[in-house]
MARBA-3410 file (N, C-alpha, C, O; in Angstrom, 1 decimal):
194
179.7,-15.4,-71.9,179.8,-14.1,-71.1,180.3,-14.6,-69.6,179.7,-15.5,-69.0 ~ 181.5,-14.0,-69.2,181.9,-14.4,-68.0,180.8,-13.6,-66.9,180.1,-12.5,-67.0 ~ 180.8,-14.4,-66.0,180.0,-13.8,-64.6,180.8,-12.9,-63.8,181.8,-13.3,-63.3 ~ 180.2,-11.8,-63.7,180.9,-10.8,-62.9,180.6,-11.1,-61.4,179.5,-11.5,-61.0 ~ 181.6,-10.8,-60.5,181.5,-11.1,-59.3,181.3,-9.7,-58.6,181.8,-8.7,-59.1
180.5,-9.7,-57.3,180.3,-8.4,-56.7,181.1,-8.6,-55.5,180.8,-9.5,-54.6 ~ 182.1,-7.8,-55.4,183.1,-7.7,-54.2,182.6,-6.7,-53.2,183.2,-6.6,-52.2 ~ 181.6,-5.9,-53.4,181.2,-4.9,-52.5,180.9,-5.4,-51.2,181.5,-4.8,-50.3 ~ 180.1,-6.4,-50.9,180.0,-7.1,-49.4,181.3,-7.5,-48.8,181.5,-7.5,-47.6 ~ 182.2,-7.8,-49.6,183.5,-8.5,-49.1,184.3,-7.3,-48.7,184.8,-7.3,-47.6
184.4,-6.2,-49.6,185.3,-4.8,-49.3,184.6,-4.4,-48.0,185.3,-4.2,-47.0 ~ 183.4,-4.1,-48.0,182.8,-3.6,-46.6,183.1,-4.4,-45.4,183.4,-3.8,-44.3 ~ 183.1,-5.8,-45.5,183.5,-6.6,-44.5,184.9,-6.5,-44.0,185.1,-6.5,-42.8 ~ 185.9,-6.4,-45.0,187.2,-6.2,-44.8,187.5,-4.8,-44.1,188.3,-4.7,-43.2 ~ 186.7,-3.6,-44.6,186.7,-2.4,-44.0,186.4,-2.4,-42.6,187.1,-1.7,-41.8
185.4,-3.2,-42.1,184.8,-3.3,-40.6,185.9,-4.1,-40.0,186.4,-3.7,-39.0 ~ 186.3,-4.9,-40.6,187.4,-5.7,-39.8,188.8,-4.8,-39.6,189.5,-5.0,-38.6 ~ 189.0,-4.1,-40.3,190.3,-3.2,-40.1,189.9,-2.1,-39.1,190.8,-1.7,-38.3 ~ 188.8,-1.6,-39.2,188.5,-0.6,-38.4,188.3,-1.2,-36.9,188.7,-0.5,-35.9 ~ 187.9,-2.3,-36.7,187.8,-2.9,-35.5,189.2,-3.2,-35.0,189.4,-2.9,-33.8
190.2,-3.7,-35.7,191.5,-3.8,-35.2,192.1,-2.4,-34.8,192.8,-2.3,-33.8 ~ 192.0,-1.6,-35.5,192.4,-0.1,-35.3,192.0,0.4,-33.8,192.8,0.9,-33.0 ~ 190.6,0.2,-33.7,189.7,0.8,-32.6,190.0,-0.1,-31.3,189.8,0.4,-30.3 ~ 190.5,-1.6,-31.4,190.4,-2.3,-30.4,191.9,-2.1,-29.5,193.0,-1.9,-30.0 ~ 191.7,-2.1,-28.3,192.7,-1.6,-27.0,193.5,-2.9,-27.0,193.0,-4.0,-27.0
194.8,-2.6,-26.9,195.7,-3.6,-26.7,196.1,-3.5,-25.2,196.5,-2.5,-24.7 ~ 196.0,-4.5,-24.6,196.2,-4.6,-23.0,197.3,-5.5,-22.8,197.2,-6.7,-23.2 ~ 198.2,-5.2,-22.1,199.4,-5.9,-21.3,199.8,-5.5,-20.0,199.4,-4.4,-19.6 ~ 200.4,-6.2,-19.3,200.8,-6.0,-18.0,202.3,-6.0,-17.9,203.0,-6.9,-18.3 ~ 202.7,-4.8,-17.2,204.1,-4.7,-16.7,204.1,-4.5,-15.2,203.5,-3.6,-14.7
204.6,-5.3,-14.5,204.7,-5.4,-13.1,205.7,-4.4,-12.5,206.8,-4.3,-12.9 ~ 205.1,-3.4,-11.5,206.0,-2.6,-10.8,205.8,-2.6,-9.3,204.7,-2.7,-8.8 ~ 207.0,-2.7,-8.7,206.9,-2.6,-7.2,207.2,-1.2,-6.6,208.1,-0.5,-6.9 ~ 206.4,-0.9,-5.7,206.6,0.3,-5.0,207.0,0.1,-3.7,206.2,-0.4,-3.0 ~ 208.4,0.5,-3.2,208.8,0.2,-1.9,208.7,1.4,-1.2,209.1,2.4,-1.8
208.1,1.5,-0.1,207.8,2.6,1.0,208.8,2.4,2.0,209.0,1.4,2.6 ~ 209.5,3.6,2.2,210.4,3.7,3.4,209.9,5.2,4.1,209.1,5.9,3.6 ~ 210.6,5.3,5.3,210.3,6.4,5.9,211.7,7.1,6.6,212.7,6.4,7.1 ~ 211.5,8.7,6.6,212.7,9.2,7.4,212.2,10.6,7.7,211.1,11.0,7.4 ~ 212.9,11.2,8.3,212.5,12.6,8.8,212.2,13.4,7.5,212.8,13.2,6.4
211.2,14.3,7.7,211.4,15.1,6.3,212.4,16.2,6.3,212.9,16.5,7.4 ~ 212.8,16.7,5.2,214.0,17.5,5.2,213.8,18.9,5.8,214.8,19.5,6.1 ~ 212.6,19.4,5.9,212.4,20.6,6.6,211.4,20.3,7.8,210.3,19.7,7.6 ~ 211.8,20.8,9.0,211.2,20.7,10.2,210.9,22.0,10.9,211.8,22.9,10.7 ~ 209.8,22.2,11.7,209.7,23.5,12.4,210.2,23.4,13.7,210.0,22.3,14.2
210.7,24.2,14.6,211.4,24.4,15.6,210.9,25.8,16.4,210.6,26.8,15.7 ~ 210.9,25.8,17.8,210.8,27.2,18.5,211.8,28.2,18.1,213.0,27.8,17.9 ~ 211.5,29.6,17.9,212.4,30.5,17.7,213.0,31.0,18.9,212.7,30.6,20.0 ~ 213.9,31.9,18.8,214.6,32.4,20.1,213.6,33.2,20.9,213.9,33.4,22.1 ~ 212.6,33.8,20.3,211.7,34.7,21.0,210.9,33.8,22.0,210.4,34.3,23.0
210.8,32.7,21.9,210.1,31.8,22.9,210.9,31.7,24.0,210.4,31.0,24.8 ~ 212.1,32.3,24.3,212.6,32.2,25.6,212.7,33.5,26.3,213.4,33.6,27.3 ~ 212.2,34.6,25.8,212.3,36.0,26.2,211.1,36.1,27.3,209.9,35.7,27.0 ~ 211.4,36.4,28.4,210.5,36.6,29.5,210.2,35.2,30.0,209.1,35.1,30.5 ~ 210.9,34.2,29.9,210.7,32.9,30.3,209.5,32.2,29.4,208.7,31.4,29.9
209.4,32.8,28.1,208.4,32.1,27.4,207.0,32.7,27.5,206.1,32.1,26.9 ~ 207.0,33.8,28.3,205.6,34.2,28.8,204.9,34.8,27.5,203.7,34.7,27.4 ~ 205.5,35.4,26.6,204.8,35.9,25.5,204.7,35.2,24.0,203.9,35.6,23.2 ~ 205.4,34.2,23.9,205.2,33.6,22.7,205.6,31.9,23.3,206.5,31.7,24.1 ~ 204.8,31.0,22.8,205.1,29.7,23.1,204.9,28.8,21.9,204.0,29.2,21.1
205.5,27.8,21.6,205.3,26.9,20.3,205.0,25.3,21.0,205.7,24.9,21.9 ~ 204.2,24.6,20.4,203.7,23.4,20.6,203.5,22.6,19.4,203.5,23.1,18.4 ~ 203.3,21.2,19.5,203.2,20.4,18.3,202.3,19.3,18.8,202.5,18.7,19.8 ~ 201.3,18.9,17.9,200.4,17.8,18.0,199.9,17.3,16.8,200.0,17.9,15.8 ~ 199.5,16.0,16.9,199.0,15.4,15.7,197.5,15.3,15.7,196.8,14.9,16.6
196.9,15.8,14.5,195.5,15.7,14.2,194.9,14.7,13.7,195.1,14.6,12.5 ~ 194.2,13.8,14.3,193.9,12.5,13.9,192.7,12.8,12.9,192.4,11.9,12.1 ~ 192.0,13.7,12.9,190.9,14.0,11.9,191.5,14.2,10.5,191.0,13.7,9.5 ~ 192.6,15.0,10.6,193.3,15.4,9.3,194.4,14.6,8.9,194.8,14.7,7.8 ~ 194.9,13.8,9.7,196.0,13.1,9.8,197.2,13.9,9.2,197.8,13.7,8.2
197.5,14.9,10.3,198.7,15.7,9.7,199.4,16.2,11.2,198.6,16.3,12.2 ~ 200.7,16.5,11.3,201.3,17.3,12.4,201.0,18.7,12.5,201.3,19.4,11.5 ~ 200.6,19.2,13.2,200.4,20.8,13.5,201.3,21.3,14.6,201.6,20.8,15.7 ~ 201.7,22.4,14.2,202.6,23.3,15.2,201.7,24.4,15.6,201.2,25.1,14.7 ~ 201.5,24.6,16.8,200.8,25.7,17.3,201.6,26.7,17.9,202.4,26.3,18.7
201.5,28.0,17.6,202.4,29.1,18.0,201.3,30.1,18.6,200.4,30.6,18.0 ~ 201.6,30.2,19.7,200.6,31.1,20.6,201.4,32.3,21.1,202.4,32.1,21.8 ~ 201.1,33.7,20.6,201.6,34.9,20.7,200.6,35.9,21.4,199.4,35.8,21.3 ~ 201.3,36.7,22.1,200.6,37.6,22.8,200.9,38.9,22.2,202.1,39.3,22.1 ~ 199.8,39.7,21.8,200.0,41.2,21.3,199.7,42.2,22.4,198.8,42.0,23.3
200.3,43.3,22.4,200.1,44.3,23.4,199.0,45.4,23.0,199.3,46.0,22.0 ~ 198.0,45.6,23.5,197.1,46.3,23.0,197.5,47.8,22.8,198.1,48.5,23.5 ~ 197.0,48.3,21.5,197.2,49.7,21.2,198.8,49.9,20.5,199.1,51.0,20.0 ~ 199.5,49.0,20.6,201.0,49.1,20.2,201.5,47.9,19.2,201.3,46.8,19.7 ~ 202.0,48.0,18.1,202.2,47.1,17.4,203.4,46.3,18.1,204.4,46.8,18.7
203.2,44.9,17.9,204.0,44.0,18.5,204.7,43.2,17.4,204.1,42.8,16.4 ~ 206.0,43.0,17.6,206.8,42.4,16.3,207.8,41.4,17.0,208.7,41.8,17.7 ~ 207.5,40.1,16.8,208.5,39.0,17.2,209.4,38.6,16.0,208.8,38.4,14.9 ~ 210.6,38.6,16.0,211.4,38.6,14.9,212.1,37.2,14.7,212.7,36.9,13.7 ~ 211.9,36.3,15.8,212.1,34.9,15.8,211.2,34.0,16.5,211.4,33.5,17.6
209.9,34.0,15.8,208.9,33.2,16.6,208.9,31.6,16.3,208.4,30.7,16.9 ~ 209.7,31.5,15.2,209.7,29.9,14.4,210.8,29.9,13.6,211.1,30.8,12.8 ~ 211.5,28.7,13.8,212.7,28.3,12.8,212.2,27.2,12.0,211.5,26.3,12.5 ~ 212.5,27.2,10.7,212.3,26.2,9.8,213.6,25.5,9.3,214.3,26.3,8.6 ~ 213.9,24.5,9.4,215.4,23.9,9.4,215.2,22.8,8.5,214.2,22.1,8.5
216.3,22.7,7.6,216.6,21.5,6.8,217.6,20.7,7.3,218.7,20.9,6.8 ~ 217.6,20.0,8.4,218.5,19.3,9.2,218.7,17.8,8.4,219.8,17.3,8.4 ~ 217.5,17.3,7.8,217.6,15.9,7.4,217.5,15.7,5.9,217.3,14.6,5.4 ~ 217.7,16.9,5.1,217.6,16.8,3.7,219.2,17.0,3.3,220.0,17.7,4.0 ~ 219.6,16.4,2.1,220.7,16.7,1.6,220.8,17.8,0.4,221.9,18.2,0.0
219.7,18.2,0.0,219.6,19.2,-1.1,218.8,20.3,-0.4,218.2,20.3,0.6 ~ 219.0,21.4,-1.2,218.1,22.7,-0.7,216.6,22.5,-0.9,216.1,21.9,-1.8 ~ 215.8,23.0,0.1,214.4,23.4,-0.2,213.9,24.5,-0.1,214.4,25.3,0.7 ~ 212.9,25.0,-1.0,212.3,26.3,-1.0,211.0,26.2,0.0,210.4,25.2,0.0 ~ 210.7,27.3,0.6,209.6,27.4,1.6,208.9,28.6,1.4,209.5,29.7,1.1
207.7,28.5,1.7,206.7,29.8,1.2,205.8,29.7,2.3,205.5,28.5,2.6 ~ 205.2,30.7,3.0,204.1,30.9,3.8,203.0,31.1,3.3,203.0,32.2,2.6 ~ 201.9,30.4,3.4,200.6,30.5,2.7,199.6,30.7,3.8,199.3,29.8,4.6 ~ 199.0,31.8,3.8,197.9,32.4,4.8,196.6,31.8,4.2,196.1,32.0,3.1 ~ 196.2,30.9,5.2,194.6,30.1,4.8,193.5,31.0,5.3,192.4,30.9,4.7
193.6,31.7,6.3,192.7,32.7,7.1,192.3,32.0,8.5,193.0,31.1,9.0 ~ 191.2,32.6,9.1,191.0,32.2,10.3,190.3,31.0,10.6,189.4,30.6,9.9 ~ 190.8,30.3,11.6,190.3,29.0,11.8,189.3,29.1,12.9,188.3,28.4,13.0 ~ 189.5,30.1,13.8,188.5,30.4,15.1,188.5,31.7,15.3,189.7,32.1,15.5 ~ 187.7,32.5,15.5,188.1,33.9,15.7,186.7,34.4,16.8,185.8,35.0,16.4
186.8,34.0,18.0,185.7,34.6,18.9,185.8,36.0,19.2,184.8,36.7,19.6 ~ 187.0,36.5,19.1,187.1,38.0,19.3,188.1,38.5,18.2,189.0,39.4,18.5 ~ 188.1,38.1,17.0,189.1,38.5,15.9,188.7,40.0,15.5,189.5,40.5,14.7 ~ 187.6,40.6,15.9,187.7,41.9,15.4,188.5,42.8,16.2,188.6,44.0,15.9 ~ 189.1,42.5,17.2,190.0,43.1,17.8,191.5,42.9,17.4,192.4,43.5,17.9
191.6,42.1,16.6,193.0,42.0,16.0,193.0,42.6,14.7,192.5,42.1,13.7 ~ 193.7,43.7,14.7,194.0,44.5,13.4,195.0,44.2,12.5,195.0,44.6,11.3 ~ 196.0,43.4,12.9,197.2,43.0,12.1,197.6,41.5,12.4,197.6,41.3,13.6 ~ 197.8,40.5,11.8,198.3,39.4,12.0,199.2,39.2,10.7,198.6,39.1,9.6 ~ 200.4,39.1,10.7,201.4,39.1,9.6,202.5,38.3,9.9,203.2,38.7,10.8
202.9,37.2,9.3,204.1,36.3,9.5,205.0,36.6,8.2,204.6,36.8,7.1 ~ 206.2,36.6,8.5,207.0,37.1,7.5,208.5,36.3,7.7,208.8,35.9,8.8 ~ 209.2,36.1,6.7,210.5,35.6,6.7,211.5,36.6,7.2,211.5,37.6,6.5 ~ 212.3,36.5,8.2,213.1,37.5,9.1,214.6,37.2,8.7,215.4,38.1,8.5 ~ 214.9,35.9,8.6,216.5,35.5,8.2,216.3,34.1,7.4,216.1,33.0,8.0
216.4,34.4,6.2,216.7,35.6,5.3,215.6,36.4,5.2,214.5,35.9,4.9 ~ 215.7,37.7,5.3,214.6,38.6,5.1,213.9,38.8,3.8,214.5,39.4,2.9 ~ 212.8,38.4,3.6,212.0,38.4,2.3,210.8,39.0,2.5,210.2,38.8,3.6 ~ 210.4,39.8,1.6,208.9,40.4,1.6,208.2,40.0,0.4,209.0,39.9,-0.6 ~ 207.0,39.9,0.2,206.1,40.1,1.3,205.9,39.0,2.2,206.5,38.0,2.1
205.1,39.2,3.2,205.0,38.0,4.2,203.5,37.6,3.9,203.1,37.9,2.9 ~ 202.8,36.9,4.8,201.5,36.4,4.6,200.6,36.7,5.9,201.0,36.5,7.1 ~ 199.4,37.0,5.7,198.5,37.6,6.6,197.8,38.7,6.4,197.4,39.0,5.2 ~ 197.6,39.5,7.4,196.7,40.8,7.0,197.3,41.8,7.8,198.1,41.5,8.8 ~ 197.1,43.1,7.4,197.5,44.3,8.1,196.3,45.3,7.7,196.1,45.7,6.6
195.5,45.5,8.8,194.1,46.3,8.5,193.4,45.6,7.5,193.1,44.5,7.7 ~ 193.1,46.5,6.1,192.2,45.8,5.2,193.2,44.9,4.2,192.7,43.9,3.6 ~ 194.2,45.0,4.1,195.2,44.3,3.1,195.6,43.2,3.5,196.3,43.2,4.4 ~ 195.2,42.0,2.8,195.5,40.6,2.8,196.7,40.2,2.0,196.8,40.6,0.8 ~ 197.5,39.4,2.6,198.5,38.9,1.8,198.4,37.4,1.8,198.6,36.9,2.9
198.2,36.8,0.7,197.8,35.3,0.9,199.1,34.4,0.7,199.0,33.3,1.2 ~ 200.3,34.8,0.1,201.3,34.0,0.2,202.7,35.2,0.3,202.8,36.3,-0.2 ~ 203.5,34.3,1.2,204.8,35.1,1.1,205.7,34.9,0.0,205.3,34.2,-0.9 ~ 206.9,35.5,0.1,207.9,35.4,-0.8,208.6,33.9,-0.4,208.4,33.3,0.7 ~ 209.5,33.5,-1.4,210.0,32.2,-1.0,211.4,32.4,-0.4,212.0,33.5,-0.6
211.8,31.5,0.3,213.1,31.4,0.7,213.7,30.0,0.4,213.0,29.0,0.3 ~ 215.1,30.0,0.4,215.6,28.8,-0.1,216.5,28.4,1.2,217.3,29.3,1.7 ~ 216.3,27.2,1.7,217.0,26.7,3.0,217.8,25.5,2.4,217.4,24.4,2.1 ~ 219.2,25.9,2.5,220.3,24.8,2.1,220.3,23.4,3.2,219.7,23.4,4.2 ~ 221.0,22.6,2.8,221.2,21.3,3.8,221.8,21.9,5.1,222.6,22.8,5.0
221.4,21.5,6.3,221.9,21.9,7.5,221.6,23.4,7.8,222.3,24.0,8.6 ~ 220.6,24.0,7.2,220.4,25.6,7.4,218.9,25.7,8.1,218.1,24.9,8.0 ~ 218.8,26.9,8.6,217.6,27.2,8.9,217.0,28.7,8.4,217.8,29.5,8.0 ~ 215.8,28.9,8.3,215.1,30.0,8.1,214.3,30.3,9.1,213.7,29.4,9.7 ~ 214.2,31.6,9.5,213.3,32.2,10.7,212.2,32.8,10.3,212.1,33.5,9.3
211.1,32.7,11.1,209.8,33.4,10.9,209.5,34.4,11.9,209.5,34.2,13.1 ~ 209.1,35.5,11.5,208.6,36.5,12.6,207.2,36.7,12.4,206.6,36.3,11.4 ~ 206.7,37.2,13.4,205.1,37.8,13.3,205.0,39.2,13.8,205.7,39.6,14.8 ~ 204.1,40.0,13.2,203.7,41.1,13.5,202.4,41.2,13.9,201.5,40.7,13.2 ~ 201.9,41.9,15.0,200.7,41.8,15.6,200.3,43.2,15.9,201.1,44.0,16.2
198.9,43.6,15.8,198.4,44.9,16.2,197.0,44.5,16.9,196.3,43.8,16.2 ~ 196.7,44.8,18.2,195.4,44.6,18.8,195.0,45.9,19.2,195.7,46.8,19.6 ~ 193.6,46.0,18.9,192.7,47.2,19.1,192.9,47.7,20.5,192.9,46.9,21.4 ~ 193.2,49.0,20.7,193.3,49.5,22.1,191.9,49.5,22.8,191.9,49.5,24.0 ~ 191.0,49.5,22.2,189.7,49.5,22.7,189.2,48.2,23.4,188.2,48.3,24.1
189.9,47.1,23.1,189.6,45.8,23.5,189.3,46.0,25.1,189.8,46.9,25.7 ~ 188.4,45.1,25.7,187.9,45.0,27.2,189.1,44.5,27.9,189.6,43.5,27.4 ~ 189.5,45.0,29.1,190.6,44.2,30.0,190.3,42.9,30.2,191.3,42.1,30.3 ~ 189.0,42.5,30.4,188.9,41.1,30.5,189.2,40.1,29.4,189.3,38.9,29.6 ~ 189.3,40.8,28.1,189.8,40.0,27.1,191.2,40.0,27.0,191.7,39.1,26.4
192.0,41.2,27.5,193.2,41.5,27.3,193.9,41.0,28.6,194.6,41.8,29.3 ~ 193.8,39.6,28.9,194.4,39.1,30.1,195.6,38.2,29.7,196.2,37.5,30.6 ~ 195.9,38.3,28.6,197.1,37.1,28.2,196.7,35.8,27.9,197.6,35.1,27.3 ~ 195.4,35.3,28.3,195.0,33.9,28.2,193.7,33.6,27.3,193.4,32.4,27.0 ~ 193.1,34.7,27.0,191.8,34.4,26.3,192.2,34.5,24.8,192.9,35.4,24.2
191.8,33.4,24.1,192.0,33.3,22.6,191.2,34.3,21.9,190.0,34.2,22.0 ~ 191.8,35.3,21.2,191.0,36.3,20.5,190.8,35.8,19.1,189.7,36.1,18.5 ~ 191.8,34.8,18.4,191.6,34.3,17.0,192.7,33.4,16.9,193.8,33.7,17.4 ~ 192.4,32.4,16.1,193.5,31.6,15.5,193.6,31.6,14.0,192.5,31.4,13.4 ~ 194.6,31.8,13.4,194.9,31.8,12.0,195.7,30.6,11.5,196.5,30.1,12.3
195.5,30.0,10.3,196.0,29.1,9.8,197.0,29.7,8.7,196.7,30.5,7.8 ~ 198.3,29.2,8.9,199.3,29.7,7.9,200.2,28.3,7.6,200.8,27.6,8.5 ~ 200.1,28.0,6.5,201.0,26.6,6.1,202.3,27.0,5.5,202.5,28.0,4.8 ~ 203.2,26.1,5.8,204.4,26.5,5.1,204.6,25.5,4.2,204.8,24.3,4.6 ~ 204.7,25.8,2.8,204.8,25.0,1.8,206.2,24.7,1.2,206.8,25.6,0.8
206.6,23.5,1.3,208.0,23.1,0.7,208.0,22.5,-0.6,207.2,21.6,-0.9 ~ 209.0,23.0,-1.3,209.3,22.4,-2.5,211.0,21.8,-2.7,211.9,22.6,-2.6 ~ 211.1,20.7,-2.9,212.5,20.4,-3.1,213.0,20.4,-4.5,212.4,20.1,-5.5 ~ 214.4,20.9,-4.3,214.9,21.2,-5.5,215.5,19.9,-6.4,216.0,20.1,-7.5
END
């Protein structure tokens, strides 16, 4: 009688070897070089026409670099008149002077950064005035608008941002002196390249 061979251990070993090959990671290297260059961003911010009204007494635009966040910040200081709505229609210009393709831009309201007397600010609302698009971003009374409509800014073109303010008429005169900071709000301009 012929001797019968037991192939079960060999079959199990082959199955384990195949499973090990299937689950093994294949590692290879493909070299890539990332060359970093610099240019001006396609969209930049500039003072609007309202900054020259009354010798720039009511609205001012300045720029600085924040070393803690490593970002450029544009600071727009505006004066609202107590009891009456104040509307600046050309506070800031956002221009696409350095890009060759259109960019879309949206105003994003992030909220108060500092508000020592923020209770007297009843409306702070920024919006696109040219081209005119609604909604804007900010708050009017108890209604908050977190993001504005988007605008498309073509190469070599600008869009204009306005701001609407309303200051409580009951504010004390020592705070309504045109120099005391009532509140600071952060509004980001988010750009998307086409």
